[in-house]
C-alpha positions as CSV (number, residue, x, y, z in Angstrom):
1,M,-116.9,-127.8,-7.0
2,V,-117.5,-130.7,-9.6
3,T,-114.4,-130.7,-11.8
4,T,-115.3,-130.9,-15.6
5,T,-112.7,-132.6,-17.9
6,R,-112.3,-130.3,-21.0
7,D,-111.2,-131.9,-24.4
8,P,-109.6,-129.4,-26.4
9,E,-111.6,-129.7,-29.3
10,V,-115.0,-129.7,-27.4
11,E,-113.1,-126.4,-26.2
12,A,-112.9,-125.2,-29.7
13,Q,-116.3,-125.8,-30.3
14,I,-117.9,-124.2,-27.5
15,Q,-115.3,-121.0,-27.5
16,D,-117.9,-119.1,-29.2
17,S,-120.9,-119.9,-27.1
18,I,-118.1,-118.9,-23.9
19,L,-117.4,-115.4,-25.2
20,N,-121.7,-114.1,-26.6
21,A,-123.2,-116.6,-23.1
22,T,-125.0,-113.4,-21.0
23,T,-125.9,-116.3,-18.4
24,P,-123.9,-119.3,-17.0
25,E,-127.6,-121.1,-16.4
26,A,-129.7,-123.1,-18.6
27,D,-133.5,-122.2,-19.0
28,E,-136.6,-124.3,-19.3
29,T,-136.0,-124.6,-23.4
30,T,-132.4,-125.7,-23.3
31,S,-131.8,-129.1,-24.5
32,D,-129.0,-131.5,-23.0
33,S,-126.3,-130.7,-25.4
34,E,-127.4,-126.8,-24.7
35,N,-127.0,-127.8,-21.0
36,V,-123.3,-130.0,-21.6
37,V,-122.3,-126.5,-23.0
38,M,-123.7,-123.8,-20.9
39,T,-121.5,-125.9,-18.5
40,L,-118.4,-125.9,-19.9
41,A,-118.7,-121.9,-20.1
42,K,-119.7,-121.5,-16.9
43,S,-116.2,-123.7,-15.8
44,K,-114.7,-122.2,-18.2
45,Q,-115.5,-118.7,-16.6
46,E,-114.7,-120.0,-13.5
47,F,-111.0,-120.9,-15.1
48,I,-110.7,-117.1,-16.0
49,A,-112.1,-115.6,-13.3
50,E,-109.3,-118.0,-11.2
51,R,-106.4,-117.4,-13.6
52,A,-107.4,-113.0,-13.1
53,A,-107.2,-113.4,-9.5
54,K,-104.0,-115.4,-9.7
55,R,-102.5,-112.6,-12.4
56,A,-104.0,-109.9,-9.8
57,E,-102.2,-111.6,-7.0
58,K,-98.8,-112.0,-9.3
59,K,-98.8,-108.2,-9.5
60,A,-99.4,-107.5,-5.7
61,A,-96.4,-109.8,-5.1
62,N,-94.4,-107.7,-7.9
63,R,-95.2,-104.3,-6.2
64,Q,-94.4,-105.5,-2.8
65,Q,-91.0,-106.8,-4.0
66,A,-90.4,-103.2,-5.8
67,E,-91.1,-101.4,-3.0
68,G,-89.0,-103.6,-0.9
69,R,-86.2,-103.2,-3.4
70,R,-87.0,-99.2,-3.5
71,R,-86.7,-99.1,0.3
72,A,-83.5,-100.7,0.2
73,E,-81.9,-98.0,-2.0
74,H,-83.2,-95.6,0.4
75,S,-82.3,-97.0,3.5
76,D,-80.3,-93.7,4.1
77,S,-84.6,-92.4,4.9
78,S,-86.5,-93.4,8.4
79,S,-89.0,-96.6,6.7
80,S,-91.8,-94.1,8.0
81,E,-91.0,-92.1,5.2
82,F,-91.6,-94.5,2.6
83,D,-94.8,-96.3,4.3
84,S,-97.6,-95.6,2.3
85,P,-100.5,-94.9,4.7
86,W,-103.4,-96.5,2.2
87,L,-102.6,-100.2,3.4
88,S,-105.3,-102.2,3.5
89,S,-106.6,-103.7,6.8
90,E,-105.4,-107.1,5.7
91,N,-102.0,-105.6,5.9
92,V,-101.8,-104.0,8.8
93,T,-101.4,-106.1,12.1
94,T,-104.2,-105.1,15.3
95,V,-103.0,-103.9,18.3
96,E,-104.7,-101.9,21.0
97,S,-105.0,-98.2,19.8
98,S,-103.6,-95.8,22.3
99,P,-106.0,-93.2,22.6
100,H,-103.2,-90.4,22.3
101,E,-102.0,-91.7,19.2
102,P,-103.1,-90.5,15.8
103,S,-104.5,-92.6,12.8
104,R,-101.7,-94.1,10.4
105,I,-103.2,-91.9,7.9
106,E,-102.9,-88.3,10.2
107,A,-99.6,-89.3,11.1
108,H,-98.0,-89.4,7.8
109,L,-100.2,-87.1,6.2
110,Y,-100.0,-84.0,8.7
111,Y,-97.3,-82.8,7.8
112,A,-98.0,-82.9,4.3
113,G,-96.4,-80.6,1.9
114,L,-93.3,-79.7,4.7
115,R,-91.0,-81.4,2.3
116,A,-90.8,-81.4,-1.0
117,N,-92.8,-83.8,-3.6
118,G,-95.7,-83.4,-0.7
119,R,-94.1,-85.2,2.1
120,G,-93.5,-84.4,5.4
121,P,-92.0,-85.9,8.1
122,K,-94.2,-88.5,10.6
123,L,-96.4,-87.3,13.3
124,I,-96.0,-88.6,16.6
125,Y,-98.2,-86.4,18.8
126,R,-99.9,-83.3,19.5
127,D,-102.0,-81.3,21.6
128,S,-103.3,-78.9,19.2
129,S,-107.0,-78.5,18.8
130,D,-107.1,-78.3,15.1
131,V,-109.0,-81.8,13.7
132,Y,-107.5,-83.2,10.7
133,V,-109.9,-84.5,8.2
134,E,-108.6,-87.3,6.6
135,P,-108.4,-87.6,3.1
136,T,-110.6,-91.0,2.2
137,G,-107.6,-92.2,-0.7
138,P,-104.4,-91.4,-2.3
139,E,-106.6,-89.2,-5.3
140,E,-108.7,-87.1,-3.2
141,Y,-107.5,-84.0,-2.2
142,K,-104.4,-83.9,0.0
143,R,-104.4,-80.6,2.9
144,L,-100.8,-79.1,2.3
145,M,-99.1,-77.5,5.4
146,R,-96.2,-75.0,5.6
147,L,-94.0,-73.4,8.0
148,V,-94.4,-70.3,9.1
149,A,-92.2,-67.8,11.4
150,V,-93.2,-66.9,14.9
151,P,-93.4,-63.3,15.0
152,G,-91.0,-61.8,16.4
153,D,-92.7,-60.0,19.1
154,H,-94.1,-63.1,20.6
155,E,-93.8,-62.5,24.7
156,F,-91.1,-65.6,24.2
157,G,-88.8,-63.2,22.7
158,N,-88.6,-61.0,26.1
159,E,-85.9,-61.4,28.2
160,G,-84.2,-64.5,26.9
161,L,-87.4,-66.5,27.8
162,W,-87.4,-68.7,24.9
163,E,-84.0,-69.7,25.6
164,R,-84.9,-70.9,29.5
165,V,-88.5,-72.4,28.0
166,R,-85.9,-74.2,25.1
167,A,-83.6,-75.4,28.4
168,K,-86.2,-76.7,30.4
169,V,-88.2,-78.5,27.4
170,V,-84.5,-80.3,26.9
171,E,-84.3,-81.0,30.9
172,L,-87.8,-82.9,31.1
173,L,-87.8,-84.6,27.8
174,D,-84.0,-85.8,28.9
175,D,-85.9,-87.5,32.4
176,K,-88.0,-89.1,30.3
177,K,-85.0,-90.7,28.2
178,I,-86.5,-89.1,25.2
179,K,-84.2,-89.4,22.1
180,I,-84.6,-85.8,21.4
181,T,-82.8,-84.7,17.9
182,C,-84.2,-80.9,18.2
183,V,-86.7,-78.5,19.7
184,D,-87.9,-75.7,17.7
185,F,-90.8,-72.6,17.8
186,V,-92.4,-72.7,14.8
187,R,-96.3,-71.8,13.4
188,F,-98.0,-74.0,10.9
189,T,-99.9,-72.6,7.7
190,W,-102.3,-74.4,5.6
191,L,-105.3,-73.8,3.2
192,E,-108.9,-75.7,3.6
193,K,-110.3,-76.4,0.5
194,K,-113.9,-75.0,0.4
195,K,-117.5,-76.5,0.4
196,D,-118.7,-76.7,-2.9
197,G,-121.4,-74.5,-3.7
198,E,-123.0,-71.9,-5.8
199,V,-122.2,-68.1,-5.7
200,E,-124.1,-65.0,-6.0
201,V,-123.4,-63.4,-9.7
202,D,-124.2,-59.6,-10.1
203,E,-125.8,-58.6,-12.7
204,D,-123.9,-55.6,-12.8
205,E,-120.5,-57.0,-13.0
206,G,-120.5,-57.8,-16.9
207,E,-121.5,-54.1,-18.1
208,D,-119.4,-52.5,-20.8
209,D,-117.4,-50.2,-18.3
210,G,-116.8,-48.4,-21.8
211,D,-115.0,-48.4,-25.0
212,E,-112.1,-50.8,-25.3
213,E,-109.3,-48.4,-27.2
214,D,-109.7,-45.8,-24.0
215,F,-108.4,-48.4,-21.3
216,D,-105.4,-47.4,-19.5
217,Y,-103.3,-50.6,-18.6
218,D,-101.0,-48.1,-16.5
219,S,-104.0,-47.2,-14.7
220,V,-105.3,-50.6,-13.0
221,P,-103.2,-51.1,-9.6
222,P,-101.6,-54.8,-8.9
223,I,-104.1,-57.2,-8.4
224,K,-103.4,-59.8,-5.6
225,P,-104.3,-63.4,-6.3
226,I,-107.3,-65.0,-4.1
227,E,-106.6,-68.3,-2.3
228,D,-109.3,-70.7,-3.2
229,G,-109.8,-72.1,0.0
230,D,-109.6,-70.7,4.0
231,R,-106.4,-69.8,5.3
232,H,-105.6,-71.0,8.9
233,Y,-102.8,-70.3,11.1
234,S,-101.4,-72.6,14.3
235,N,-100.4,-71.6,18.0
236,P,-96.9,-71.0,18.2
237,T,-95.5,-74.7,18.4
238,I,-92.8,-76.3,20.6
239,W,-91.9,-78.7,17.7
240,V,-89.9,-81.7,18.8
241,G,-87.8,-84.0,17.0
242,V,-87.0,-87.4,17.7
243,V,-85.0,-90.9,16.4
244,P,-87.2,-92.4,14.2
245,N,-89.2,-95.2,15.7
246,T,-87.9,-94.5,19.5
247,L,-90.8,-92.9,21.2
248,T,-94.7,-93.8,21.6
249,A,-97.8,-91.5,21.8
250,D,-98.0,-92.2,25.5
251,T,-94.7,-91.6,26.4
252,A,-95.0,-88.0,24.4
253,F,-98.3,-87.1,26.2
254,D,-97.0,-87.9,29.7
255,A,-93.7,-86.1,28.7
256,T,-96.2,-83.0,27.4
257,K,-98.0,-83.3,30.8
258,G,-94.3,-81.6,32.6
259,I,-93.8,-79.3,29.6
260,R,-97.3,-78.0,29.9
261,G,-97.2,-77.8,33.8
262,F,-93.7,-75.7,33.1
263,L,-95.8,-73.2,30.9
264,N,-98.7,-72.8,33.0
265,G,-96.4,-72.1,35.9
266,L,-94.7,-69.3,33.6
267,N,-98.5,-68.2,32.9
268,V,-97.8,-68.8,29.0
269,T,-100.9,-69.8,27.1
270,D,-101.8,-70.7,23.4
271,I,-98.8,-72.9,23.1
272,D,-99.3,-75.9,21.2
273,I,-97.0,-79.1,21.7
274,A,-95.9,-81.1,18.7
275,Y,-93.6,-84.5,17.9
276,R,-92.2,-85.7,14.8
277,E,-89.5,-87.8,13.7
278,T,-86.4,-86.3,12.1
279,V,-82.8,-86.6,12.0
280,P,-80.3,-83.3,11.8
281,K,-78.0,-84.3,8.9
282,S,-75.2,-82.1,7.1
283,S,-76.1,-80.8,3.9
284,V,-71.8,-81.4,1.6
285,S,-56.6,-75.3,-13.8
286,R,-57.9,-72.6,-15.9
287,P,-59.5,-69.2,-15.4
288,L,-62.8,-69.8,-13.5
289,F,-65.5,-67.8,-15.9
290,A,-66.7,-64.4,-14.8
291,P,-70.6,-63.9,-14.1
292,V,-72.9,-63.0,-17.5
293,G,-75.2,-60.7,-18.0
294,I,-78.9,-62.1,-18.3
295,V,-79.5,-62.1,-21.8
296,D,-76.4,-64.3,-22.7
297,H,-77.1,-67.4,-24.2
298,R,-74.6,-69.5,-21.3
299,K,-76.7,-67.7,-18.0
300,D,-78.6,-71.3,-17.0
301,F,-75.0,-72.7,-16.9
302,I,-72.3,-70.2,-15.9
303,D,-72.2,-69.7,-12.2
304,P,-70.8,-73.3,-11.5
305,V,-67.9,-72.1,-13.5
306,S,-67.4,-68.8,-12.5
307,V,-66.5,-66.7,-9.5
308,A,-69.7,-65.8,-8.2
309,L,-70.4,-67.6,-4.7
310,S,-71.4,-70.7,-4.0
311,L,-69.0,-72.7,-6.3
312,P,-69.7,-76.6,-6.3
313,I,-66.8,-78.3,-4.5
314,A,-65.4,-81.2,-3.6
315,G,-62.2,-82.7,-2.1
316,L,-60.0,-84.3,-4.7
317,K,-59.9,-88.2,-3.1
318,T,-63.4,-87.7,-1.6
319,T,-66.9,-87.9,-2.5
320,M,-68.7,-85.7,-0.8
321,Q,-70.1,-82.4,-2.4
322,G,-70.4,-79.1,-1.3
323,T,-70.5,-75.4,-1.6
324,M,-67.7,-73.1,-1.5
325,G,-68.6,-69.7,1.3
326,P,-67.2,-65.9,1.1
327,F,-63.6,-65.1,-0.5
328,F,-61.6,-63.0,2.2
329,H,-58.1,-62.2,1.8
330,V,-54.9,-61.7,4.0
331,D,-52.4,-59.3,1.9
332,N,-52.1,-60.8,-1.3
333,T,-53.5,-64.5,-0.6
334,L,-56.5,-65.5,-1.8
335,Y,-58.9,-67.7,0.4
336,A,-62.5,-68.9,0.6
337,I,-64.2,-70.1,3.7
338,T,-66.7,-73.6,3.5
339,V,-67.5,-76.2,6.1
340,R,-65.8,-78.9,7.5
341,H,-67.6,-81.8,6.7
342,N,-67.7,-81.1,2.9
343,L,-64.2,-82.0,2.8
344,F,-63.0,-84.4,5.4
345,L,-64.7,-87.4,6.3
346,A,-67.2,-88.2,9.0
347,D,-64.5,-91.5,10.4
348,G,-61.7,-89.9,9.4
349,G,-61.2,-88.2,12.2
350,N,-62.2,-85.2,14.1
351,D,-58.8,-83.6,14.9
352,E,-58.0,-80.0,14.1
353,F,-56.3,-79.6,10.5
354,T,-53.5,-77.0,9.5
355,F,-51.4,-76.8,7.0
356,N,-47.5,-78.4,6.8
357,T,-45.5,-78.1,3.8
358,S,-44.1,-81.5,4.7
359,A,-47.6,-83.0,4.4
360,P,-49.8,-84.2,0.9
361,K,-52.6,-81.4,0.1
362,I,-55.9,-81.7,0.7
363,H,-56.9,-80.9,-2.7
364,V,-60.4,-78.8,-4.2
365,V,-61.6,-79.0,-6.9
366,L,-64.5,-78.0,-8.7
367,M,-67.4,-80.6,-8.7
368,G,-66.8,-84.2,-8.1
369,N,-66.6,-86.3,-10.6
370,P,-71.1,-87.4,-10.5
371,A,-71.9,-83.6,-10.3
372,F,-69.3,-82.4,-13.6
373,T,-71.2,-85.3,-15.5
374,N,-74.2,-84.5,-14.5
375,Y,-73.6,-80.5,-15.2
376,L,-72.1,-81.5,-18.8
377,A,-75.6,-83.6,-19.4
378,S,-77.7,-80.8,-18.3
379,I,-76.2,-78.5,-21.1
380,Q,-76.6,-81.6,-23.6
381,A,-80.1,-82.2,-22.5
382,E,-80.7,-78.2,-23.0
383,I,-79.6,-78.3,-26.6
384,G,-81.6,-81.4,-27.1
385,T,-84.6,-79.4,-26.2
386,L,-83.6,-76.2,-28.3
387,I,-83.1,-78.7,-31.3
388,D,-86.8,-80.2,-31.0
389,S,-88.0,-76.4,-30.4
390,V,-86.0,-75.5,-33.6
391,D,-87.8,-78.4,-35.8
392,A,-91.0,-77.4,-34.8
393,I,-90.9,-73.8,-35.8
394,E,-89.6,-75.0,-39.1
395,K,-93.0,-76.4,-39.8
396,K,-94.9,-73.7,-39.0
397,I,-92.3,-71.3,-40.8
398,Q,-93.1,-73.5,-43.8
399,T,-97.3,-73.2,-43.1
400,H,-96.7,-69.7,-43.1
401,T,-94.6,-68.7,-45.8
402,S,-97.4,-71.1,-48.0
403,N,-100.0,-68.8,-46.5
404,V,-98.1,-65.6,-47.2
405,Q,-97.2,-66.8,-50.8
406,R,-100.9,-67.8,-51.4
407,G,-101.9,-64.7,-49.9
408,I,-103.7,-66.5,-46.9
409,G,-104.4,-64.4,-44.1
410,L,-102.5,-61.5,-44.7
411,P,-101.3,-59.5,-43.3
412,Q,-101.2,-61.6,-39.9
413,S,-99.8,-64.4,-41.7
414,Q,-96.7,-62.4,-42.8
415,I,-96.5,-61.2,-39.3
416,D,-96.4,-64.6,-37.4
417,L,-94.0,-65.7,-40.5
418,N,-91.6,-63.3,-39.6
419,T,-91.7,-63.7,-35.6
420,H,-91.2,-67.3,-36.1
421,V,-88.3,-66.7,-38.3
422,A,-86.9,-64.6,-35.8
423,E,-87.0,-67.4,-32.7
424,R,-85.6,-69.5,-34.6
425,D,-82.7,-67.4,-35.4
426,R,-82.8,-66.8,-31.9
427,L,-82.6,-70.5,-30.7
428,R,-79.5,-71.2,-33.3
429,G,-78.3,-69.0,-32.0
430,K,-78.2,-70.0,-28.4
431,I,-77.8,-73.9,-29.5
432,N,-74.3,-73.1,-31.2
433,A,-73.1,-70.9,-28.3
434,L,-74.3,-73.5,-26.0
435,R,-72.3,-76.1,-28.6
436,D,-69.3,-73.6,-28.3
437,F,-69.5,-73.4,-24.2
438,F,-70.0,-77.2,-23.6
439,A,-66.7,-78.0,-25.7
440,V,-65.1,-75.3,-23.8
441,I,-65.7,-76.6,-20.9
442,K,-65.2,-80.2,-21.6
443,K,-61.6,-79.7,-22.6
444,R,-60.7,-77.4,-20.0
445,W,-61.9,-79.5,-17.3
446,G,-62.6,-82.8,-18.5
447,K,-59.9,-84.0,-16.1
448,T,-60.7,-83.9,-12.4
449,T,-56.9,-82.5,-12.2
450,R,-58.1,-79.7,-14.2
451,R,-60.2,-78.5,-11.9
452,V,-57.8,-78.2,-8.9
453,I,-58.5,-75.1,-7.5
454,G,-57.2,-75.2,-4.1
455,H,-56.1,-76.8,-0.9
456,V,-57.2,-76.7,2.5
457,V,-55.3,-75.0,5.2
458,W,-56.8,-74.7,8.3
459,A,-59.9,-76.9,9.5
460,P,-60.9,-76.9,13.4
461,S,-62.1,-79.9,14.6
462,I,-66.1,-80.2,14.2
463,G,-67.6,-79.0,17.7
464,V,-71.6,-78.5,18.5
465,G,-71.9,-76.6,21.6
466,A,-69.0,-74.2,21.1
467,P,-68.5,-71.6,23.8
468,P,-69.6,-68.9,23.7
469,H,-73.1,-69.3,22.3
470,Q,-73.2,-72.8,21.6
471,Y,-73.2,-72.9,18.5
472,T,-71.7,-75.7,16.1
473,R,-68.5,-75.3,14.8
474,D,-67.8,-76.4,11.0
475,L,-65.5,-74.4,9.4
476,C,-63.5,-75.3,7.1
477,V,-60.6,-72.5,5.0
478,V,-59.4,-73.2,1.5
479,Q,-56.0,-71.4,-0.3
480,L,-57.7,-70.4,-3.9
481,Y,-55.1,-70.5,-6.4
482,K,-55.2,-66.7,-7.7
483,E,-54.5,-67.9,-11.5
484,N,-58.1,-69.8,-11.6
485,F,-59.5,-66.4,-10.3
486,S,-58.3,-64.0,-12.8
487,N,-61.8,-62.5,-13.3
488,L,-62.7,-62.5,-9.3
489,L,-65.1,-59.5,-8.8
490,G,-65.3,-59.7,-5.0
491,N,-68.1,-61.3,-2.9
492,V,-71.0,-61.1,-5.3
493,L,-73.8,-63.3,-5.0
494,S,-75.7,-64.4,-8.3
495,L,-79.0,-64.3,-8.3
496,G,-79.3,-67.4,-11.0
497,P,-81.8,-67.3,-13.4
498,E,-84.8,-69.1,-11.0
499,Y,-86.6,-66.2,-10.6
500,T,-87.5,-62.9,-12.4
501,S,-87.0,-59.5,-10.4
502,T,-90.5,-58.8,-10.4
503,K,-91.3,-62.8,-8.7
504,L,-87.8,-62.3,-6.2
505,K,-89.5,-59.0,-5.2
506,S,-92.9,-60.4,-4.3
507,L,-91.2,-63.0,-2.1
508,L,-88.8,-60.8,-0.4
509,Y,-91.4,-57.8,0.2
510,E,-95.0,-58.8,0.3
511,C,-96.5,-56.3,2.8
512,D,-97.6,-53.3,0.9
513,D,-96.4,-51.0,3.9
514,V,-92.8,-52.1,4.0
515,K,-90.7,-49.9,1.7
516,S,-88.4,-52.5,0.1
517,T,-85.0,-52.1,0.1
518,F,-84.6,-54.6,-2.2
519,K,-83.2,-53.9,-5.9
520,Y,-82.3,-56.2,-8.2
521,P,-79.2,-55.7,-10.1
522,T,-79.0,-55.1,-13.7
523,D,-76.3,-58.2,-13.8
524,G,-78.0,-60.4,-12.0
525,L,-74.8,-60.1,-9.1
526,L,-75.8,-59.2,-5.7
527,P,-72.7,-57.6,-3.9
528,L,-72.3,-58.4,-0.2
529,R,-71.6,-55.9,2.5
530,N,-71.6,-56.1,6.1
531,I,-72.4,-58.7,8.4
532,L,-75.6,-58.7,10.5
533,T,-74.9,-59.2,14.3
534,A,-77.4,-61.5,16.0
535,Q,-79.4,-58.6,17.6
536,Q,-80.1,-56.9,14.4
537,I,-81.2,-60.2,12.9
538,S,-83.5,-60.7,16.2
539,N,-84.3,-57.3,15.3
540,P,-85.9,-57.0,11.8
541,D,-87.2,-54.4,9.5
542,N,-89.8,-56.2,7.2
543,K,-93.5,-57.6,7.0
544,N,-95.1,-60.5,6.2
545,V,-98.6,-60.1,4.5
546,A,-100.6,-60.6,8.1
547,G,-97.8,-57.8,9.6
548,D,-95.8,-60.0,11.5
549,P,-92.2,-58.7,11.7
550,I,-90.2,-60.8,9.7
551,C,-86.3,-61.5,7.9
552,R,-86.4,-63.0,4.9
553,A,-83.2,-64.3,3.4
554,I,-81.0,-65.7,0.0
555,K,-79.4,-68.4,-0.6
556,R,-77.5,-70.0,-3.5
557,G,-76.4,-73.4,-3.2
558,F,-75.1,-76.1,-5.3
559,T,-78.4,-78.5,-5.3
560,T,-81.2,-76.2,-4.7
561,K,-79.4,-73.1,-6.7
562,T,-81.5,-69.9,-5.0
563,T,-84.2,-69.7,-2.5
564,V,-85.8,-67.3,-0.2
565,G,-86.2,-68.3,3.2
566,T,-87.9,-66.9,6.8
567,I,-84.7,-66.7,9.3
568,S,-86.4,-67.3,13.2
569,R,-85.3,-65.3,15.8
570,F,-85.9,-68.1,18.1
571,M,-83.2,-70.5,18.1
572,S,-83.3,-74.3,17.8
573,F,-81.9,-77.1,19.7
574,A,-80.4,-79.6,17.9
575,R,-78.9,-83.1,19.4
576,K,-76.7,-85.6,17.2
577,Y,-76.1,-89.3,18.2
578,F,-72.9,-90.8,17.7
579,P,-71.6,-94.6,19.1
580,T,-69.0,-92.6,21.5
581,G,-71.4,-89.8,22.8
582,N,-74.3,-86.9,22.2
583,L,-73.3,-83.9,19.9
584,E,-75.7,-80.8,21.2
585,S,-75.5,-77.2,19.7
586,I,-77.8,-74.4,19.8
587,E,-78.7,-73.2,15.6
588,L,-80.0,-70.3,14.1
589,P,-82.7,-71.8,12.0
590,I,-84.6,-71.1,8.4
591,L,-87.3,-71.9,7.4
592,P,-88.6,-72.5,3.8
593,H,-90.9,-69.5,2.2
594,E,-94.8,-70.0,3.0
595,N,-96.0,-69.3,-0.7
596,E,-92.8,-71.9,-2.1
597,T,-93.3,-75.3,-2.5
598,S,-89.6,-76.6,-2.2
599,T,-87.4,-76.9,0.9
600,F,-84.9,-74.4,1.8
601,S,-82.0,-76.2,1.3
602,K,-80.9,-80.2,0.4
603,G,-78.1,-82.5,1.0
604,G,-74.6,-80.2,-1.2
605,D,-76.2,-76.6,-0.1
606,S,-73.6,-77.3,3.1
607,G,-71.2,-74.4,2.7
608,S,-73.8,-71.7,1.3
609,T,-73.5,-68.0,2.6
610,I,-77.0,-67.0,3.5
611,V,-77.9,-63.3,2.9
612,S,-80.4,-61.0,3.7
613,P,-82.1,-58.6,0.6
614,K,-79.5,-55.8,1.2
615,G,-76.3,-58.1,0.9
616,E,-75.7,-58.4,4.4
617,Y,-74.2,-61.6,5.7
618,I,-76.6,-63.6,8.0
619,S,-75.4,-67.2,8.5
620,L,-73.3,-70.0,7.0
621,L,-75.6,-73.1,6.1
622,T,-74.7,-76.5,7.5
623,G,-77.2,-78.7,7.8
624,G,-80.9,-79.4,8.4
625,T,-83.8,-81.6,9.9
626,N,-84.1,-84.4,7.7
627,K,-82.0,-87.6,6.8
628,G,-83.4,-88.0,3.3
629,T,-83.5,-86.9,0.3
630,D,-86.5,-84.7,-0.1
631,G,-84.4,-81.7,1.4
632,S,-84.7,-79.8,4.8
633,D,-88.0,-78.6,6.6
634,I,-86.0,-76.6,8.9
635,T,-82.7,-75.5,8.0
636,Y,-79.8,-75.2,10.5
637,S,-77.0,-72.3,10.4
638,T,-74.1,-70.9,12.1
639,P,-74.4,-66.9,12.3
640,F,-71.9,-65.7,10.2
641,E,-70.3,-63.2,12.6
642,W,-69.1,-65.5,14.9
643,A,-67.5,-67.9,12.4
644,W,-65.8,-65.0,10.7
645,E,-64.4,-64.3,14.3
646,L,-63.1,-67.7,14.2
647,V,-61.7,-66.9,10.9
648,C,-60.1,-63.5,12.0
649,K,-58.3,-65.1,15.0
650,Q,-56.7,-67.4,12.7
651,F,-56.0,-65.2,10.2
652,P,-55.0,-61.7,11.5
653,G,-55.9,-59.2,8.7
654,A,-58.5,-60.9,7.2
655,N,-60.4,-59.2,4.7
656,L,-63.4,-59.7,3.0
657,Y,-63.3,-56.3,0.9
658,W,-61.1,-55.1,-2.0
659,D,-60.3,-51.8,-2.4
660,N,-58.3,-52.9,-5.8
661,I,-59.0,-56.2,-6.7
662,E,-57.1,-55.3,-10.0
663,A,-53.6,-55.0,-7.9
664,F,-54.3,-57.7,-5.7
665,L,-54.7,-60.2,-8.9
666,A,-52.3,-58.4,-10.6
667,A,-50.0,-59.0,-7.4
């Protein structure tokens, strides 16, 4: 390449020629001076192109640095969760590929949709027959998968067959030295996008059905939404979780042959086996307010400071944030249940704790400092949004007032004016109510010590595989200061503002031929009564759209608020790895609702009470299967029936119910 010396004056003279040049080549009629100009123009264009390339390289380097910082900030999550599958071949080291290993894109996107933001765990290996069609780029339609429960009448539900299979799977995988974290029994569903095509139009479809004035809305039956695609369901799947970066597809394939041989010996067919990366994770003054009605301006913010269940709690001297479970009493003393890991540091020892008056108290506060700060910020943000809405409505009021005064568009302009004035006044009332509420909260509980609501009196050591059921024992009992709970209503679960009564009912009961036993309470508070036994949990009285027996569940937690999920009758195996040894347990799994995009729980929801649509106690939320911040694809819990037995043994006379709560509070 010939380098041309560029004189600044010459550069200035030829600038216009460069910008207007359509070709860098000189034609037959160009003069020598013109050729010089064109040569310099070509050199200039090359220079600009080189500079643009360098800028692009610099931008790419900056993006890589930003990605590195982002991964460092999310160091609690496996690197596989944050690696983009859309890497060019230049950035990927070429190695000999295994015939059993999914492609990079399939590994990262096969389970997309199981977690928040369209994410999912990384696939290691699967033996299912479905063909995964890879999207050609990040902008193309991406198939989103959902978890669904295996029908309760599956043959694995007979005579403890699943328990035998699960134990054998664990044994076979241990023989292969595979670092399993959990073994679940689930199904998957997804919607395949329809191919573009033509449709036939019914020529009679547009004919007039009669006078619009004669139309009777109430005579039209409910219209069910139609999915735009083909719904697919997988076979029931033995879904194995493993520690990230510890298992290859070849090893998984080899282990699967042993599992398949065992299943063949049982004459069991139509079962898939799959492996994914995942880590079981734990999810962590003045009188409290009474719950408010659904029309109260404070309804969106009252739950964290009211006496309804699922209070957000933390230790006075620890940073973990969790959720308070149900209240109970022994004689005239008020207590509440939560999980130990909400209030005790993981590296602080695991000895059983029993309160001794000679030792310092482990105080429990209403919301830790970060949670309380964010709570106040959320109220301020809502006030700001309402003020913006009022400003926008004021401009519309001015327009409608002018139209009315000039007689334009009457009478509709007058109706619009009245509507907007009423809405402005309503929003102003809400702004004033929230401002007053904010001031009370800030003054009443601004100091952490003013938010102390009780102290720990008993916390058995955290145990997994606790006999006789091998459940997780993660319990903590807090003695509450009654003066903080003078508005106590007993054990009532706030259903919160997240769902309307119609939406919540549709999630709980989808099948038309199953009579709904859920009645949305007029005050939005679901009274809790009765404890479901393991046998009752395994024999649901509800069905999903496909007609399969199903058990729906509700919970309200600190992080994800009110969510609806599905209880699987097939208990899961979970294992946690520590330097001192492994801890194994049997867990009651809750799957996210297949029609909801969010997860059933996230960190901070631990301790939440999981209940049936009738308000029956099902379980106590203890953790899940994702170590990141996107929420758990499967939530793990301990049956409340067993947890309550432990509490009653430690606190004779414990009672979840009150005959006269006013007398109890006055005593």
